[in-house]
N, C-alpha and C positions, 0 to 999 in steps of 0.2 A: 504494500500500500504506500502510495506516494505521500511525503510530508512536505508541506510548504510553510514558509514563515508568514507572519501577518502581512508584511509589506507585499509579498508575492500574491497573497490571497486577495488583497485590495486591488492590485493592478491587473490581475488576471481573473477576476471573479466570474465574468461571463463564461470564459473558456473552461474554468474549473467546474462550474455548475453544469455546463453541457456534458463534460466528461462524467461527472457524478450521475447525471440522469441516464447515462448509458451503462451504468453499473460500475464505474471506476471510482470507488470511494477514495477520499483523501483525508489527511489529518492536517490541521492548522496548529502550528507550534508558536509559542512565544518564548523568546530567549532560549530556543533549542528544546523546550519542554512541551510535549503534546498537550494541547488545551481542548480541542474539539475534533470530532470526526464528522465529516460530511458524507452523507450517503443518500442515495435516491429513495424516495418514498413511493410506494405503490398506491395508485388511486383505487378507491373502493369500487368493487364491482358487484353487480347483481344484488344479492340479498344484503350486502353490506351498506348499500346506498340508502340513506334515510330519505323518505319522501313525504310530503304533506298529504294528508288524507289517506294514509295507509290503513286506517281502521274504519274507513267509511262503510256504513252498513252493518258494522259489527257491534256498535254501541248506540244507545239512544239518549238524548238529553230531553228531559221533560219541557214541554212548552212553557210551564209556569216557573222555570228555574229562577228567573230574575225576581219574581214576586216572592218566592220562597226565601231567597237570600236576603231580601229587604225585610221580610217578617222576622227572620232569625236575628238580623242585625238590630232591629228595634227591640226585640225581646232581650237581647244581651244588654243593650243600652239601658232599658228599664230596670233590669236587675242591678246594674252598676249604680244607677241613680238611687235605687232603694237601699242598697248597701251603704252608700255614702251618707244618705239621710239618717239611717239607723246609727252609724258611727258618730255622726254629728250630734244626734239627740242624746246618745249614751254619754258622750263627752260633756255635753252641756249639763245633763243631769248629775254627772259625777262632780262637776265643778260647784253645783248648788249644794251638794251634800258636804262639800269641803275637801274633795279629792284633788282639786287643782286650782 
């Protein structure tokens, strides 16, 4: 495997990439010490390729999904408001009794 220094890699990058894409991997060295190995990547093929809509027809989304999300959101908000009100009332009552 060929080793090139950083300066060579910068000045001959296009040529080196072309060679790597043909299967000729190379190493880039800095101060004589190997730093990185450059090698070609294989493009995904067939089943490896992710595509939009690959589950079309296999799952269904209810028509009222948005309404359901809004209901759940408002229920959660109501519970939070109720908990905060309860904590506030408990804290106020505690301060009246002399706890704070």
